[in-house]
Wavefront OBJ file of the C-alpha trace (Angstrom):
o trace
v 35.642 -20.441 153.163
v 37.117 -17.171 154.389
v 40.640 -15.814 154.212
v 40.511 -13.339 157.051
v 37.513 -11.208 156.057
v 37.436 -12.231 152.395
v 34.498 -14.553 151.765
v 35.063 -17.046 148.949
v 31.911 -19.128 149.350
v 31.484 -22.863 149.637
v 34.065 -25.091 147.960
v 35.898 -22.232 146.220
v 38.030 -22.683 143.116
v 41.203 -20.627 142.878
v 43.405 -19.870 139.870
v 47.039 -20.671 140.654
v 49.833 -18.185 140.053
v 51.617 -19.272 136.868
v 54.531 -17.525 135.229
v 53.716 -16.310 131.700
v 50.145 -17.611 132.036
v 48.113 -15.934 134.787
v 48.504 -12.391 133.496
v 45.673 -9.847 133.661
v 43.965 -11.029 130.465
v 43.936 -14.692 131.520
v 42.729 -13.786 135.015
v 39.909 -11.830 133.373
v 38.827 -14.891 131.405
v 39.094 -17.253 134.388
v 36.984 -14.904 136.513
v 34.403 -14.829 133.741
v 34.233 -18.625 133.836
v 33.879 -18.893 137.579
v 37.235 -18.683 139.388
v 36.424 -17.525 142.916
v 39.885 -16.078 143.514
v 42.839 -15.439 141.232
v 46.558 -14.864 141.716
v 49.066 -12.896 139.702
v 52.037 -14.435 137.993
v 54.724 -14.820 140.612
v 56.718 -11.628 141.069
v 60.456 -11.499 141.675
v 61.411 -9.798 144.930
v 64.734 -8.775 143.399
v 62.911 -7.312 140.403
v 60.608 -5.235 142.586
v 63.493 -3.862 144.598
v 65.375 -2.914 141.402
v 62.149 -1.306 140.145
v 62.263 -3.538 137.059
v 59.421 -2.698 134.706
v 58.349 -6.298 134.087
v 58.065 -6.976 137.835
v 56.231 -3.728 138.581
v 53.835 -4.381 135.704
v 52.681 -7.598 137.394
v 51.430 -5.569 140.364
v 48.786 -3.803 138.288
v 45.400 -5.214 139.285
v 41.823 -4.144 138.674
v 38.977 -4.083 141.165
v 37.021 -6.416 138.862
v 39.623 -9.117 139.572
v 39.008 -9.177 143.309
v 39.543 -11.152 145.377
v 43.114 -11.351 144.104
v 46.470 -12.258 145.570
v 49.920 -11.068 144.559
v 52.501 -13.824 144.849
v 56.151 -12.948 145.480
v 59.275 -15.102 145.470
v 62.927 -14.683 146.352
v 65.843 -16.320 148.135
v 66.965 -13.420 150.336
v 64.848 -12.709 153.395
v 65.400 -8.941 153.371
v 64.508 -8.729 149.703
v 61.270 -10.659 150.273
v 60.367 -8.320 153.099
v 60.975 -5.209 151.016
v 59.078 -6.718 148.089
v 56.070 -7.452 150.287
v 55.992 -3.820 151.422
v 56.061 -2.708 147.785
v 53.417 -5.251 146.744
v 50.946 -4.166 149.397
v 50.815 -0.716 147.785
v 48.808 -2.341 144.965
v 46.129 -3.220 147.565
v 45.835 -6.962 146.925
v 43.472 -8.993 149.067
v 46.416 -11.174 150.124
v 50.148 -11.378 149.617
v 51.154 -14.954 148.900
v 54.685 -16.255 149.434
v 55.927 -18.675 146.805
v 57.615 -21.517 148.671
v 56.638 -24.034 145.998
v 58.043 -23.303 142.528
v 60.304 -26.260 141.603
v 62.053 -24.779 138.560
v 65.825 -25.122 138.697
v 66.530 -21.453 138.076
v 64.428 -20.578 141.122
v 64.701 -23.507 143.550
v 68.435 -24.068 143.204
v 69.028 -20.456 144.201
v 67.048 -21.091 147.378
v 63.845 -19.378 146.274
v 60.457 -21.034 145.710
v 60.597 -24.644 146.865
v 64.282 -24.130 147.653
v 63.107 -22.820 151.014
v 61.996 -26.367 151.879
v 65.642 -27.130 152.590
v 65.549 -24.409 155.259
v 62.193 -24.734 157.021
v 63.322 -22.661 159.990
v 64.289 -19.843 157.648
v 60.976 -20.248 155.822
v 59.014 -19.870 159.047
v 61.152 -16.948 160.196
v 60.718 -14.878 157.034
v 57.004 -15.662 157.041
v 56.760 -14.353 160.603
v 58.516 -11.155 159.588
v 56.245 -10.606 156.598
v 53.105 -11.179 158.644
v 54.265 -8.587 161.169
v 55.314 -6.050 158.558
v 52.466 -5.851 156.042
v 48.906 -4.722 156.566
v 47.218 -7.306 154.328
v 46.796 -11.022 155.059
v 49.773 -13.210 154.191
v 49.263 -16.668 152.698
v 51.717 -19.370 151.653
v 51.902 -21.843 148.771
v 54.322 -24.733 149.184
v 54.927 -28.439 148.555
v 55.065 -31.577 150.691
v 58.839 -31.362 151.157
v 62.089 -31.240 149.236
v 62.030 -34.967 148.399
v 60.363 -38.190 149.518
v 62.745 -38.445 152.481
v 61.833 -34.999 153.791
v 58.040 -34.818 153.817
v 57.668 -32.021 156.362
v 54.331 -30.478 155.455
v 52.386 -31.611 158.533
v 54.805 -30.017 160.977
v 55.440 -27.080 158.645
v 51.726 -26.280 158.342
v 51.429 -25.877 162.104
v 54.532 -23.719 162.272
v 53.362 -21.431 159.477
v 49.921 -21.134 161.024
v 51.450 -20.257 164.374
v 53.339 -17.285 162.920
v 50.134 -15.876 161.508
v 49.440 -16.865 157.909
v 45.817 -16.572 156.841
v 45.672 -19.654 154.573
v 47.938 -22.384 153.236
v 47.972 -23.910 149.758
v 49.696 -27.286 149.465
v 50.779 -28.839 146.185
v 50.769 -32.608 146.561
v 54.273 -33.207 145.214
v 57.797 -32.777 146.497
v 60.257 -30.447 144.829
v 62.176 -33.459 143.524
v 59.091 -34.634 141.653
v 58.761 -31.344 139.784
v 55.485 -31.995 137.898
v 56.089 -35.694 137.308
v 54.243 -38.614 138.814
v 50.957 -38.306 140.609
v 50.132 -35.674 143.210
v 49.739 -37.214 146.665
v 46.760 -35.674 148.413
v 46.948 -37.899 151.516
v 49.361 -35.565 153.378
v 47.134 -32.616 152.428
v 44.207 -34.462 153.974
v 46.197 -35.125 157.143
v 47.025 -31.442 157.492
v 43.359 -30.535 157.119
v 42.315 -33.207 159.642
v 44.804 -31.972 162.242
v 42.697 -30.535 165.095
v 45.317 -27.838 165.661
v 44.838 -26.409 162.179
v 42.440 -23.471 162.149
v 43.318 -21.733 158.878
v 41.891 -22.691 155.474
v 43.790 -25.464 153.698
v 43.739 -25.306 149.901
v 44.731 -28.353 147.874
v 46.594 -28.212 144.581
v 47.827 -30.777 142.075
v 46.298 -32.838 139.263
v 42.802 -31.370 139.402
v 41.911 -31.718 135.729
v 38.260 -32.822 135.804
v 35.107 -32.033 137.759
v 35.134 -35.546 139.201
v 38.635 -35.085 140.595
v 37.555 -31.829 142.216
v 34.565 -33.531 143.838
v 36.790 -36.317 145.158
v 39.306 -33.834 146.561
v 36.643 -32.056 148.590
v 34.914 -35.245 149.731
v 37.960 -37.401 150.459
v 40.460 -34.925 151.817
v 38.180 -32.288 153.315
v 40.073 -29.318 151.903
v 38.519 -25.884 152.188
v 39.333 -24.922 148.608
v 41.031 -26.164 145.442
v 43.665 -24.331 143.433
v 43.808 -25.125 139.730
v 46.946 -24.486 137.743
v 48.159 -26.155 134.559
v 44.796 -27.766 133.764
v 43.267 -24.311 133.229
v 45.756 -23.393 130.509
v 43.918 -23.673 127.204
v 40.836 -24.681 129.195
v 39.772 -21.764 131.439
v 36.138 -22.869 131.228
v 37.200 -25.750 133.488
v 36.142 -23.561 136.418
v 32.590 -23.427 135.066
v 32.552 -27.172 134.415
v 33.736 -27.950 137.942
v 31.319 -25.525 139.600
v 28.390 -27.008 137.697
v 29.387 -30.529 138.684
v 29.898 -29.615 142.333
v 26.436 -28.070 142.459
v 24.467 -30.581 140.376
v 26.496 -33.790 140.119
v 26.136 -33.585 136.337
v 28.658 -32.780 133.641
v 28.243 -29.879 131.253
v 28.451 -30.733 127.548
v 31.832 -29.951 125.967
v 32.285 -26.365 124.860
v 31.648 -25.983 121.139
v 33.987 -24.369 118.652
v 31.840 -21.247 118.217
v 31.884 -20.570 121.947
v 35.626 -21.199 122.083
v 36.109 -18.692 119.268
v 34.051 -16.136 121.180
v 36.190 -16.755 124.256
v 39.419 -16.419 122.263
v 38.249 -13.101 120.813
v 37.408 -11.709 124.260
v 40.761 -12.917 125.573
v 42.627 -11.360 122.649
v 40.763 -8.081 123.069
v 41.663 -7.955 126.759
v 45.297 -8.778 126.022
v 45.471 -5.928 123.481
v 43.818 -3.572 125.957
v 46.205 -4.438 128.772
v 49.506 -4.867 126.918
v 49.193 -3.032 123.646
v 49.278 -4.419 120.134
v 52.763 -5.920 119.876
v 53.048 -7.553 123.312
v 49.338 -8.326 123.445
v 49.573 -10.385 120.253
v 52.826 -12.111 121.184
v 51.613 -13.183 124.619
v 48.312 -14.466 123.247
v 50.008 -16.967 120.970
v 50.466 -19.589 123.675
v 46.759 -19.355 124.496
v 45.468 -19.340 120.919
v 47.600 -22.415 120.279
v 45.734 -24.230 123.048
v 42.083 -23.244 122.668
v 41.421 -25.403 119.615
v 43.132 -28.673 120.410
v 41.553 -31.712 118.823
v 40.182 -30.098 115.665
v 40.789 -32.171 112.565
v 43.040 -30.751 109.828
v 43.773 -27.720 111.980
v 47.571 -27.543 111.717
v 47.770 -24.912 108.903
v 45.348 -22.629 110.772
v 47.183 -23.124 114.052
v 50.381 -22.042 112.322
v 48.668 -18.816 111.223
v 47.396 -18.184 114.751
v 50.888 -18.333 116.219
v 52.684 -16.335 113.509
v 50.250 -13.556 112.588
v 51.152 -10.133 114.033
v 48.159 -8.091 112.874
v 45.310 -8.181 115.447
v 42.631 -7.668 112.806
v 43.942 -10.623 110.836
v 43.872 -12.712 114.005
v 40.218 -11.826 114.547
v 39.535 -12.780 110.923
v 41.268 -16.143 111.416
v 39.147 -16.761 114.499
v 35.991 -15.979 112.518
v 37.136 -18.470 109.884
v 37.575 -21.138 112.570
v 33.980 -20.597 113.712
v 32.710 -20.863 110.138
v 34.838 -23.872 109.177
v 34.663 -25.984 112.361
v 31.687 -24.515 114.227
l 1 2 3 4 5 6 7 8 9 10 11 12 13 14 15 16 17 18 19 20 21 22 23 24 25 26 27 28 29 30 31 32 33 34 35 36 37 38 39 40 41 42 43 44 45 46 47 48 49 50 51 52 53 54 55 56 57 58 59 60 61 62 63 64 65 66 67 68 69 70 71 72 73 74 75 76 77 78 79 80 81 82 83 84 85 86 87 88 89 90 91 92 93 94 95 96 97 98 99 100 101 102 103 104 105 106 107 108 109 110 111 112 113 114 115 116 117 118 119 120 121 122 123 124 125 126 127 128 129 130 131 132 133 134 135 136 137 138 139 140 141 142 143 144 145 146 147 148 149 150 151 152 153 154 155 156 157 158 159 160 161 162 163 164 165 166 167 168 169 170 171 172 173 174 175 176 177 178 179 180 181 182 183 184 185 186 187 188 189 190 191 192 193 194 195 196 197 198 199 200 201 202 203 204 205 206 207 208 209 210 211 212 213 214 215 216 217 218 219 220 221 222 223 224 225 226 227 228 229 230 231 232 233 234 235 236 237 238 239 240 241 242 243 244 245 246 247 248 249 250 251 252 253 254 255 256 257 258 259 260 261 262 263 264 265 266 267 268 269 270 271 272 273 274 275 276 277 278 279 280 281 282 283 284 285 286 287 288 289 290 291 292 293 294 295 296 297 298 299 300 301 302 303 304 305 306 307 308 309 310 311 312 313 314 315 316 317 318 319 320 321 322 323 324
């Protein structure tokens, strides 16, 4: 699969943009475990225009992360356009427009999946971005606002016709949020449409290697984007790639290897964000890497309350000794 001139290989696996999750340290880990392309956390157009530090910080990318996309969101067309011009200065491989986030604080303002209530406006701002920036523009969206407005098949053609380089489709409506089961049938119909020439990437409920295999075989998508299932389980990319290539499952990752991963992730977080923020933002990850261990609650509490990095490394070593 190619996005313009960026080659992603056969059946690529992409890390979804996720707020407070897909920061530089998590992208680093997911690349290590086989993600073929990664995306930043989604970046507020308003924040970029105001030169807000937190928004600008999300634009910092390393060459080792490539291919990488910067995803932007906003509800005002002019702000999105200005934000895209700012984002391209970071030299991403693509700029992705977030037309899919269902969160109330975003969608009800008209940003993210809120644009699904104004498909003409969505297509128009996409056209303007494509014409204005020098890097490929891609889009991530959902099937429609609700079950009565499933517009993705027509919308995919319209977005392609204004020049996007690839389209990622999450198999839920905005009204569903993350509930129920993702419906991949409309994604498959978009891919099967003879008018569609751009890569179609499917997203939603890919939690196992078998589900990834079925998505490629049944719906014919060019790539798969993995979001929530990678949180606390970034080695899922390696497990899926192995299964796609061999048809066999890898054995579950052992505790010692998970400890090694957690230490590399913590080290990267400290390197990128400094001691205080690096520790605070690692807590959500450290809380997830060791799910299922018996009698682990007291240690988990230490992992998510300790502020000293060296003590955290010592706790991780203890986990390897006690449960490894």
